[in-house]
N, C-alpha and C positions, 0 to 999 in steps of 0.2 A: 434435522437442524432441533440438537435434544438440551434441556437446563442442567448443569453439572451445578450444586449445591453443597454438592459434599462437604466442601472445607468449610465453614462459616465467614463471612464476609468477604468469600473470594468467590465468587460465584461465576461463572461461564456458558456461554452457547457454545455448543461443539457441533461445526457442521462437518460432518462425513461424506464426502464426493467423490465419487471414482477417480477423481483427477486431482486431489487434493484433500488436505484437513486440517481445520483451522480451531481455532477457539478464538470467542471475541470476550473479553473483559467486561462484567458487567458495571464494575467501577470508575472506568475511563470509558469505552466503548470503543477500546482497541486492543488490536491483540498482540501478542509476543510467541507467535505457535503455528509455525506452519510444513507440515510432510507433505514432501511432493507424491507422486503415483505410487510409488515404490515406497512409501514409509519411511524416506528419510530426509532426519529433521534439516529445513535448509532456513531458518529464520531464530533470531535470536542469540542474544549472547550472555543473557540474564545473569548466569553465575559468576561472569569475568569482575560485573561489578559498571560497566565500561556505560557511556553513555546510548542511551536508548531511547526513540523515539515511539516505538511501535506501528504496526499500520492499520490505518495512515495518522501522523499525525500534520495538525495545521496551523501554519501562524500567521499572523498578519500583522504588517505593522509592529514588527517586532515581539508582539504577544501571542503565545501560544493558546489558540482557541482548543485544542484536541490532542494529546499528548500523553503517554502512558504511565501511568501514578500518581494522574492529576484528575478528578473529578470530574465525571460531563454530569448535566442535567439530566439524562433519563435517556433510554433503550427502547424502542417501540416493535415487535415482532412483528412479521409478515408469515407468510406460508413458507416462503424461501427465500427472504431477506429480514434486515436489519435497519430501523432510521435510528439512528445517533444526532442528539438534540449538544451540540459541548455548552459549555457552562455560564464559557465569554466573560472572565474575570478582567475589571479593569477597565473596562470599557473596549475591548476588543469586539470587534464588527459580531454580526449574527451570523450563523454558519448550520447548516444544517448537511447531512448524508446520511444516502442512500447504499447499504452494502446489499447484492442483489450475486447470489449463488445460484451457479447453473452448473452443471457435472464436470467441465472442464479449465470453469473459468470463475475471478469472482470480478465485478464490474463496481467499483465504487464512483457513486457520483453525487454532486455538489449543488442541492436545491433548494428551493425556495423553503423559507424566507432569510435563504441569504445574502449576503448586500450586496448588489448588483454591483454596486458603484464602485466595489474593492475586488484587486490582486490580494488570490491567499497563495500561501506557499505549503504544497504539501509534499511529507518525509516521508520515505516508506524505509526505516533503518530498523534495528541492523540484521543483513541476509550473513550467513556461514559465510561467501565469499560471494563478491559481483566481479569476472574479469572483466575488463574494458568491452564494449557492444560490439557488435554486428548492430548495424543504422541504415534508415534510409536519408538522411540527411549530409550534414554538414558542421563541422568542427573548424573555429580560425586559428583556435593555434591547441594544443595538450592538456592547457590549464584551463579552457576555454569552457562554457556550455555547449552541449550537441544539439542543433536545432537539429527536429526530425519528430516523428508519430511514431515510429516503432523501432523496438530496441531490443534486440535480445544477449542475454547475457549467457554465456554457453560456461557451464560448470567441468572445472579443471579433472572431477571423478564421475560422476554422475551423468549418466544417457542422459538429464532431460534440465536443461537450460531454464531460465526464466525470459519470459517474454512480455516487458509492457509495452501497451499500446497506448498513445495520449492523444489529444487534441490537438490540430496541426498544426505544425510549426512550433513544437513546444521547446524549451528551451531547459533541457536536461542537465541538471548539474551533479557529477560522479563524488560522491562524498565518500574520500578515502578508497577502500575496495567492500564495503557491507551497505555502503546509502546511498542514495539519492535523492535529489528536491526537484523541484518543477513546480510552475507557476500553474495555476488553476480559479477558474471564475465560475459563478452560480451557471449552472446549465450544461456544465462541460461533465466529463468523463472519465476516468481511466480504468484500463483493465491489463489487470495482473493474472498470469497461468503458466503450468511448465509446459512445456515442449522441445522435442527434439530437433536440433540443427536442419531435422531436413522438411520435418513440419514449419516452421520458425523463417527459414529462407530463401530465397531463390533461387532458382538454380546458378543465377551470377553470382551471386554472394558466397552461396557454399564454397 
């Protein structure tokens, strides 16, 4: 993990790992840049001007705690992690996140002093494309959330899809074909990684 301050006021932390490359914005504490292991850009449609939360965007009670383009309170660096404190404007409940960077995955945890009485909604968007996922849960109707804890989004072109691991019985909502959102509370975490179908799915799912 290195700091890139070449462009004034747009500094980023750059994380280069065998399984991915990502950049975290100093200003907002979120990222809109994500490459897979093969160097394909998999995240961010900034040039089109569409809605973008970055990853992760965090909202509670209708107000954003963390979202791309909005200032966060601060970022603290560790050897292989970042701690992000959202600014929490307009009375938004307290939240704090830790991003742990491993060789093949990113783990995003909601840690103290996050308000333990509140349910937050985490957004991951916008990816280049998210096809309907293969999962280990159930979906009552095509427009309903998928209740599961393991979601694999195969890619139409690239060998690796997106594998998302969440707390048990997470109600994940598809947001078009580029983003997802789901509830999360203090003490919970979500894992984001790239994987091939054979790595992500059981023999029966394949």
